[in-house]
N, C-alpha and C positions, 0 to 999 in steps of 0.2 A: 503494499500499500503506499504511495505515496505523497506524500505531506504537503501543495502546495501552497498554504500561509506564511510567510514568511514569523508572523511573531509567533511566541511562546503560548502556548496557553495558562493562565496563572488563573489560579479560581482562588478568590477569597476564600476564609473561611466563611462554610456554609452555603454558600455558591450552589446555586440549585442548574450546574448544564442541563443546554436541549438536545439531545443527538439523533439525528436527520438524515436519509438514507433519500439519495437523493439521483431523478434520470430524468431531462426535460419534465421537470415544476416550474414555468416559470410561467404559469398562469399562477402559481399556485402563492408565488412564493413572501410577491407583496402582502399577500393578504396575511400570512402564516407569521415572519415576523413581523409586522403591527403588532398583530395579539399577542403573543412572546414579550416581548419588549413591553406592554398596558401591564403586563403579569410578571413584572421584572427581572427577568431573565436579559440575562448583562453575558453572556457565554454562549453560543449556538457552533455543539462542533457538527458538519457535514459532510460525511462520507458520497464524495459524485462517483456512479456508474457510468460513465460514459453520456456528459448530457449534449449535443450537438443545435439547442434550442437559443444561449445565453447563459443559463442556469446558472453558468463554470463563474462566468468575467462575473455577472450580477453578484455571487457571492462575495467574493475575490476584493471587490472594491466596501463590501463592507468589514469596517472596524471590528462591530462584537462576532462576528463569525469566524470558525476556524475549517480549513475546507483541509478533505482529503479526496484521492482520487484511487480510486480500482476500477483497472480494466478488465475484467475476472471476467468468467461468465458469472451470471446472476443464481439459476440456479445451480451449479455446482458449490457452490459458499451459503448453500441450504436458504437460499434466495436473501439472497444479504446478510444475513443474522449470527454471520463465519467474522464478516468485516463491523459488525458492530460492535459481538462481544469482547472483539480487537482492541482498537476504541476504545467503548467502556475498564475494563482491566488496566487499558496505559496510562487513563486520562480519568480517568471518574471511581476508582476504589479513594473509600472512605469517603463520600460525603452522599448526599440525597440527591440523582436524578433521572431524565425524565426523558423517555423514549417514546418519541410519535411518529410518525408521517406525517408528511406536507397537507397532503387535506385534510388532516385535523386539529382542532382547534380545542387544548383542555378547557376544561367549564366545571368551579368546584365550591362548594359551598361560599356566598362568598368574595368569589376573586375579580370582583370590583374591584374591592377597599382589602383582600388579604394580597397581598403577595404570595406569589409559590417558596419559595423561600422560608417565611415564617409560615404557610400552613404547615411545611413538611414536615416543622421546628421542632413539632411533641411524638412524633410517632418513635422519635429512637427509644427514647426514653420510657414509653408506652407497649418495646418489649418487638414493634413490628418492624419490614424490612421490605415490604409492596404497596401497591393502595392499587386495589381494582378497577376498573371501567368499563365503559360501555361503547359503539360505534353509535353515537344514533344521525341516523343520518337526515341530510338537511334537504329538500327542496319547496320548488316555487312553487305560486299557484294554480298555473299556467301548464302546459308544455313542458315538462324536465327537458327533452332531451334541446327545446328550439334555445332552451337558455344560455349565452357564452358567460363569460363571465372576465371583465377587464380592469385589469391593475388597481386602476384609482375605485372600479365599485364596492360600494360596500355590503358584504359578501352575508348576511344576517336583514340587511333591507330584500334583495334578489332573492334567495332562497331560505327562510326565512322560520319557514311549517318543517312537525315532524310531527312524527307520531306517540301518543300520550302509550300507547298499549300494549307491553314488555310483563313478560312472564319468567325469572331470572330464579334457577333451580341447581343446583348440582346434578352435573354431568352424570346421565342415566349409566347403570354401572350393570353387566351379566356380572349372575349370585358367583361367577369363578373368581373374579378379579378383582385382583388384589386393594386390600384400602391406598386410595392415591399418596403420597408425605405429602399436599398444600390441599386443601378445596378446592374440585373440578367444579369451575365456572359454566354454564351454560345461561346466553344469552336467545329469546327467541320472541318475536317482532319489528317493528320498525317498515318499511315501504318496501324495499326489497322481497322480505317475506312475502309480506302482501302482492308482488307482481313476479313470485312463483308460485302462491299456498296459499295458507291463510293459516291463524292461528290456532284458531280452534283444532285442527288434523298433525301442526309439529307439534301442539301442547301435549298430543295424546300417545306421540313417538314415544319409544322406549331404545331399550342396548338393542336390544336385537333389529331397529329396524336398520339403524349407526350400524349393527354387525355388516348387515347386507350392502351399505353403501358402498359401505371400507371392500368389500371385494374385490372392486374396481380397482385398486391398488393394485392389482395380482397380475392384471395384463396391461395396465393404459400404459406402461411405458414397450411395450413391446410390438402396439400394431401401429400400422400407418397410423402415419396423420392423417391421413382421412379418412381414416372411419374415426375420428374426434365427435365429428358433427355427427354422426348414427347413433352412437354411444350417448353420447347428448339428451339426443330424442326422445330413448327407449330407456335410460338405468336409471334408479328414485332417484328424488334430488336430493341431498344435507343442503339443508339451510348454510346464511352465506355467517362459519364464522362473529362472532360480532362483542368477544369479554378477553380483553388486554388485558396486563399490566406493568401500563403506562410510565407509573413516576417506582422506584426502584432504589435500594438502599445497595452500593453494591462494593462489595469485598472483592478480595484476589481471589480468584476463580468467578466471579461469577459468570451469567452466560443464561440466555437464553434458548432453550432447548429449537422454537418458534417463534413466531409473532404472534403466541395466546399464551403461552408458559414459563418459566424460566426458574432456578434451582432455588433462588431465594423461598422463604415458608414457613412466613407470619404475617398474615394482611390484615390487614390493615382496621379499622373502622372505622371509618369510612371510606365511601362511594362515588367515583369522579364520571366526567363519560366528556367524552370527543366528540365534537363535534363534528360529524364526515359529511363534504361535500363532496360524492360521486355522479352523482346525480341531476347532474346537468349534459352539457353537450358533450362533456369530455368522458363521458362512458359513453356515446358514441361513437367519436373517436377510437376511446382503444379497446374497446368492442370488433372494432371495422379491423384492427395491425395482426394480420397473422403468424406475425413474427412472436404476440402474447401466451398463442396455444405454448408454442417446443417451451419458450422459459419459466410457465409461470405451473403453479400447483399441479398435478392431474394433468400439464399438459395444457390445463386452460382448459375440460371441463366446467367447471362451472362461469367462467366467460362464457361460455357455448349457451349453459342453459342459461344465464342469466340474458340471452343477444334476443336466445327463442323470448322469456318473455318477454318484453320489449315489445319486440315487433307485434307479437300477440295483445299488447296492451293496449300501444296506440297510441294517439295526438292525447288522449284522456289526462283531468289532472290526477294528482297524488293525493290530490286532499279525500277526507271523503273524514266520517261523523263524527272520528278521538282525534284530530286535527287539531292542536297550539299555537300559538304564534311568539317565537322563542323572544323574551325581553330583556331578559334580565336569567343569575343563576337561578333567581324564589321562584321561575318556571319551574324550572326542571327540581328544585327543590321542594312544591310543594305541591307537585305526582313521585316522590321516593326516586327520579335518578339522578338525582343527589343527594347526597347523606346518612345516614347511618345506615336505613331499612335494610335494605340491599347485600352491606355488611352484615346484620345480623345473623344472615345465614349460615356462617363462617364461626358465628359466634355460639351458637347453639340461641341464640334469644330472639328467633324467628322461627317461622314455620318452614317444610320442609321444601315451597314456591315462595316469592313476593311476586306478587301481581301490580301491575301498576293504567292505572293512576294509583291508588290510596287509596283501600274505603277509610271509613272512622280510625277500627281498631290501630290500621296500617300509623294513620299521622298518626295519633297517640303517642303509641313506640317510637314512633324516629321522635317527636319531639321529647320522648322522656332519654330516648338513649342521644339525643343531641348534648340535653344539660347534662347528664352523667360526663359525654365526652368535653364539653365545658369548661366542670367543676376539674 
């Protein structure tokens, strides 16, 4: 990995850096930097995988951005995870760090007034080493594929809608599966799920269904690439993985296994959201790139299934009766998408699942848990 930025990475005590993979993300980078700077982030570490759209030059001109370049094969590096682990162990050991994608904007309780470093400051003393979160897909009012984002646009003005209906639960396990070292979260809901299926059906699926879905791994890398399309039309669909652990305390040897799991084992009593801005013309462009099939997970099988679902959906709006409008972190906190409610799953203080929007009992629990956390 080549280091392109001349300045040393000299992080202040307590500072929380943001680590991000990037390739041709010029459409999102100005929005990304504006958002995280508002959270008080002073140091960004980017790993560029061969951008050709000006992303690299843009980042090198930013004083708070430290840029590395890795031109190796994305898939061969565990979809870039190996590079993230290398950077984390070289520059983030002994501190909390945020690991996010360019189209993900982190939101936590009171993030408008509480800097990210202050949000993380108390977790270590309480014995935690990671913070769980969910990707919350944002979308516009009308035909989402017709919306393009400019560098000066207000993302939340253009794509300020989100779904309120989600199910959070432990990932279903087969009877013979070993107990995981740490809580394995599953998040169901959002507009991508509605494009592909419906929440009621997906919440009814258990471990055996996912075992069936996973059988595709036995052959998907061996068949001709031209077969991926027909397989996508016939194979059972596994919903997008929306659970993440975006904030972590990095110790020597820290590592992500994939984008959704890492070695840390003590999840915090707070939950965050990553506002995800994929449902626009960016999605249309990406699913039309044939190279994505070869480079991405399962050779792009999920991309192909989503592409077919988008074509079936057509120009209809994604807005439905459960749509909410994002104006501040309070909108997510009020229905349980951030705060202590979902974290109750791994602390033993919640039922076997948490459904949003929270009912009266869920709101009462969240308020009580928030009061205990503040104390």
